[in-house]
C-alpha positions as CSV (number, residue, x, y, z in Angstrom):
1,M,-43.3,40.8,28.4
2,L,-45.8,43.3,30.0
3,T,-48.8,41.3,28.7
4,F,-47.2,38.1,30.1
5,F,-46.9,39.8,33.5
6,I,-50.5,41.0,33.4
7,I,-51.9,37.6,32.5
8,F,-49.9,35.8,35.2
9,R,-50.7,38.4,37.8
10,Y,-54.5,38.4,37.0
11,R,-54.7,34.7,36.0
12,K,-58.2,34.4,37.5
13,T,-59.3,37.0,35.1
14,F,-57.5,35.7,32.1
15,N,-58.1,32.0,32.6
16,S,-59.4,31.1,29.1
17,S,-57.7,28.8,26.7
18,F,-57.0,31.7,24.4
19,F,-54.7,33.3,27.0
20,Q,-53.1,29.9,27.7
21,L,-52.3,29.7,24.0
22,Y,-51.2,33.3,24.0
23,L,-48.5,32.5,26.6
24,F,-47.2,29.5,24.8
25,D,-47.3,31.3,21.5
26,G,-45.6,34.4,23.0
27,A,-42.8,32.4,24.5
28,L,-42.1,30.7,21.1
29,N,-42.4,34.0,19.3
30,L,-39.8,35.5,21.7
31,L,-37.5,32.6,20.9
32,T,-38.0,33.3,17.2
33,Y,-37.5,37.0,17.5
34,F,-34.2,36.8,19.4
35,N,-32.9,34.0,17.2
36,N,-33.6,36.1,14.2
37,Y,-32.0,39.1,15.9
38,F,-28.8,37.3,16.7
39,K,-28.6,35.5,13.3
40,T,-29.6,38.4,11.0
41,R,-29.9,41.8,12.6
42,L,-26.8,42.0,14.8
43,P,-24.4,40.6,12.2
44,G,-25.8,43.1,9.7
45,I,-24.7,46.0,11.9
46,A,-21.4,44.6,13.2
47,C,-18.3,46.0,11.6
48,H,-14.8,44.5,11.5
49,D,-13.2,46.8,14.1
50,C,-16.1,47.2,16.5
51,L,-16.8,45.2,19.7
52,L,-19.8,43.4,18.2
53,G,-17.7,42.2,15.2
54,S,-15.1,40.9,17.6
55,F,-17.8,39.0,19.5
56,Y,-19.2,37.4,16.4
57,R,-15.7,36.4,15.3
58,S,-15.2,34.7,18.6
59,I,-18.2,32.4,18.1
60,G,-17.9,32.2,14.3
61,N,-16.5,28.7,14.2
62,T,-18.6,27.2,17.0
63,F,-21.7,25.1,17.1
64,L,-23.7,28.3,17.9
65,M,-23.7,29.2,14.2
66,D,-25.4,25.8,13.4
67,I,-28.0,26.4,16.1
68,F,-28.9,29.9,14.8
69,M,-29.3,28.5,11.3
70,L,-31.3,25.5,12.5
71,M,-33.7,27.5,14.6
72,N,-34.1,30.0,11.7
73,F,-35.9,27.3,9.6
74,H,-37.3,25.4,12.5
75,M,-39.3,28.3,14.0
76,A,-41.0,28.9,10.7
77,Y,-42.8,25.5,11.1
78,V,-43.6,26.4,14.8
79,Q,-45.0,29.9,14.1
80,Y,-47.3,28.8,11.3
81,A,-48.5,25.7,13.1
82,V,-49.3,27.7,16.4
83,T,-51.1,30.4,14.4
84,T,-53.3,27.7,12.8
85,L,-53.8,26.1,16.3
86,V,-55.1,29.4,17.7
87,S,-57.5,29.7,14.7
88,L,-58.8,26.2,15.4
89,N,-59.1,27.1,19.1
90,R,-61.3,30.1,18.4
91,L,-63.6,28.2,16.0
92,S,-64.1,25.3,18.3
93,V,-64.8,27.5,21.3
94,I,-67.4,29.5,19.3
95,V,-69.1,26.3,18.2
96,K,-69.1,24.4,21.5
97,Y,-67.6,26.4,24.4
98,T,-68.7,24.2,27.3
99,L,-67.4,21.0,25.7
100,V,-64.1,22.1,24.2
101,E,-62.8,24.8,26.5
102,P,-61.9,22.4,29.3
103,I,-60.2,20.1,26.8
104,W,-58.1,23.0,25.4
105,Q,-57.1,24.1,28.9
106,K,-56.0,20.6,29.8
107,Y,-54.2,19.4,26.7
108,T,-52.9,22.6,25.0
109,W,-49.4,21.9,26.3
110,I,-49.3,18.6,24.5
111,A,-50.2,20.2,21.2
112,I,-47.5,22.9,21.7
113,L,-44.9,20.3,22.6
114,L,-45.6,18.3,19.4
115,I,-45.6,21.4,17.3
116,F,-42.1,22.3,18.7
117,C,-40.6,18.9,18.4
118,L,-42.0,17.3,15.2
119,P,-40.4,19.8,12.8
120,F,-36.9,18.5,13.8
121,I,-37.7,15.6,11.6
122,N,-37.1,17.9,8.6
123,T,-35.0,20.8,10.0
124,R,-32.3,18.6,11.4
125,V,-30.9,18.4,7.9
126,V,-29.5,21.8,8.5
127,L,-26.9,20.2,10.8
128,N,-25.6,18.2,7.9
129,Y,-23.9,21.3,6.6
130,D,-21.5,23.7,8.3
131,S,-22.9,27.2,9.1
132,K,-20.3,29.9,9.1
133,L,-19.7,33.6,9.8
134,E,-18.9,35.4,6.6
135,Y,-17.4,38.9,6.5
136,L,-18.7,41.2,3.7
137,P,-15.9,43.8,3.0
138,T,-18.1,45.9,0.7
139,S,-20.5,46.7,3.5
140,D,-18.2,46.1,6.4
141,T,-20.7,43.7,8.0
142,Y,-21.2,40.0,8.7
143,S,-23.6,37.4,7.6
144,I,-24.3,33.8,8.9
145,T,-24.5,31.5,5.9
146,S,-24.7,27.8,5.1
147,E,-23.8,25.7,2.1
148,M,-27.1,23.8,2.5
149,P,-29.2,23.8,-0.7
150,I,-32.4,25.8,0.1
151,N,-34.6,23.0,-1.2
152,D,-33.4,20.6,1.5
153,V,-35.7,22.3,3.9
154,F,-38.1,24.3,1.8
155,S,-39.2,21.3,-0.3
156,I,-41.2,20.3,2.7
157,C,-41.5,23.6,4.6
158,I,-43.2,25.5,1.8
159,P,-46.0,23.0,1.2
160,F,-46.4,22.9,5.0
161,M,-46.7,26.7,5.2
162,V,-49.2,26.8,2.3
163,A,-51.3,24.0,3.7
164,F,-51.5,25.5,7.2
165,T,-52.1,29.0,5.9
166,V,-55.0,27.7,3.8
167,I,-56.4,26.0,6.9
168,S,-56.0,29.2,8.9
169,V,-57.8,31.3,6.3
170,V,-60.7,28.9,5.9
171,V,-61.1,28.5,9.6
172,N,-61.1,32.2,10.2
173,I,-63.6,32.8,7.4
174,V,-65.9,30.2,9.0
175,S,-65.4,31.8,12.4
176,V,-66.3,35.3,11.1
177,F,-69.3,33.9,9.3
178,I,-70.6,32.3,12.5
179,I,-69.9,35.4,14.6
180,R,-71.8,37.6,12.2
181,N,-74.8,35.4,12.3
182,L,-74.9,35.2,16.1
183,K,-77.2,37.3,18.2
184,T,-75.6,40.3,19.8
185,Q,-76.0,38.9,23.3
186,I,-74.2,35.7,22.3
187,K,-71.4,37.5,20.5
188,N,-69.8,38.6,23.8
189,K,-69.6,34.9,24.9
190,A,-68.1,34.0,21.6
191,E,-65.3,36.5,22.3
192,T,-65.5,38.4,19.0
193,N,-62.4,40.4,19.8
194,F,-60.3,37.2,19.9
195,I,-61.4,36.5,16.3
196,I,-60.2,40.0,15.2
197,I,-56.7,39.2,16.7
198,T,-56.6,35.8,15.0
199,C,-57.7,37.1,11.7
200,I,-55.1,39.9,11.6
201,T,-52.4,37.4,12.6
202,C,-53.6,35.2,9.8
203,V,-53.1,38.0,7.3
204,V,-49.5,38.3,8.4
205,Q,-49.1,34.5,8.0
206,L,-50.5,34.7,4.5
207,C,-48.0,37.4,3.5
208,G,-45.1,35.3,4.9
209,T,-46.3,32.3,3.0
210,S,-46.6,34.2,-0.3
211,L,-43.1,35.8,0.1
212,S,-41.5,32.4,1.0
213,F,-43.2,30.7,-2.0
214,I,-42.1,33.3,-4.5
215,R,-38.6,33.3,-3.0
216,V,-38.2,29.5,-3.6
217,K,-40.1,29.5,-6.9
218,Y,-37.8,32.2,-8.4
219,A,-34.6,31.3,-6.4
220,G,-31.5,33.0,-7.8
221,T,-33.3,35.9,-9.4
222,P,-32.9,39.5,-8.3
223,A,-36.6,39.5,-7.3
224,A,-36.1,36.5,-5.0
225,V,-33.1,38.1,-3.4
226,K,-35.1,41.3,-2.8
227,L,-38.1,39.4,-1.4
228,A,-35.9,37.4,0.9
229,S,-34.9,40.6,2.7
230,F,-38.5,41.1,3.7
231,I,-39.0,37.7,5.3
232,P,-37.4,38.6,8.6
233,F,-39.9,41.4,9.0
234,I,-42.7,39.0,8.4
235,S,-41.3,36.8,11.1
236,D,-41.0,39.8,13.4
237,G,-44.6,40.6,12.5
238,L,-45.8,37.2,13.6
239,S,-43.8,37.5,16.8
240,L,-44.8,41.0,17.8
241,V,-48.3,41.7,16.4
242,Q,-50.3,39.8,18.9
243,P,-49.2,41.7,22.1
244,W,-50.0,45.0,20.4
245,L,-53.3,43.8,19.1
246,L,-54.2,42.5,22.6
247,I,-53.4,45.9,24.2
248,C,-55.3,47.8,21.5
249,I,-58.4,45.6,21.4
250,S,-58.8,44.4,25.0
251,H,-60.3,47.0,27.3
252,V,-59.6,44.7,30.3
253,V,-55.9,44.3,29.5
254,R,-55.5,48.1,29.0
255,E,-57.2,48.7,32.3
256,K,-54.8,46.3,34.1
257,I,-51.8,47.8,32.5
258,I,-52.9,51.4,33.3
259,G,-53.6,50.2,36.9
260,L,-50.1,48.7,37.1
261,I,-48.4,51.9,35.9
262,Y,-50.7,54.4,37.7
263,P,-52.0,52.5,40.7
264,K,-55.1,54.0,42.4
265,K,-55.0,54.8,46.0
266,Q,-56.5,52.2,48.3
267,Q,-60.1,53.2,49.2
268,P,-61.1,52.7,52.8
269,H,-63.9,50.5,53.9
270,V,-63.9,48.5,50.6
271,K,-64.6,44.9,51.4
272,S,-64.4,43.3,48.0
273,V,-63.4,43.8,44.4
274,V,-65.4,42.5,41.5
275,I,-63.2,41.0,38.8
276,P,-64.5,40.8,35.2
277,R,-65.0,37.4,33.7
278,S,-61.9,35.9,32.1
279,T,-63.5,34.7,28.9
280,T,-64.0,38.1,27.3
281,L,-62.0,40.9,25.8
282,N,-64.7,43.5,26.1
């Protein structure tokens, strides 16, 4: 949220298509994170006699359980598609900045809208089954479950994740190759640091795809059950890694955050302030 505030407050500085995508991606990642938190994390620490357990029992037979389950699968499509979109954005901007940057800034919202809406064609099948709150007496916790066969969604979702991860990997390899062969002076314009962020995010995406594929391939085995417990962490990784990378890598963002927390005293007789260009992360 802090990076959101910084980008909005200094939008003349951060006016590139990367930051526009970052805001859209960040909003969707927050939705994913909180849905995962309410569907998996909180029920896993709620006991029968505590207030949290009482809260979940009060909504256990409502439509909210179906929404939590639906969005759990739906946002997998969204996260992987947006990560691939960011990779394509970086490559196209490196290759032809003056031509594609205005196009990205003007039409990114359409791509994001399609990415969010189209997966419902598949994920709506979740609503054909009742999702319910299940009490686990051995651990004194709760779990939100569904009778839906896992292949009803993953038969399409897994190939989708594999295809888009392959695209992300290939696109990022091409981007790194192009960056490495550019002259030093041009590298700054190509926003090398953006590529670093995109590549690291792609690694997290690759880990998530691998775990999901193995989970479905060996469904029902102890190994699959064990791996399934790691998938929410991968989802959290995709949701939270970019803000931290942005703060760590971007000198400009760090300066703005430090200036917000520790504002400098106003200097007298200063007539203007020079703002760094918005298209770099130097």
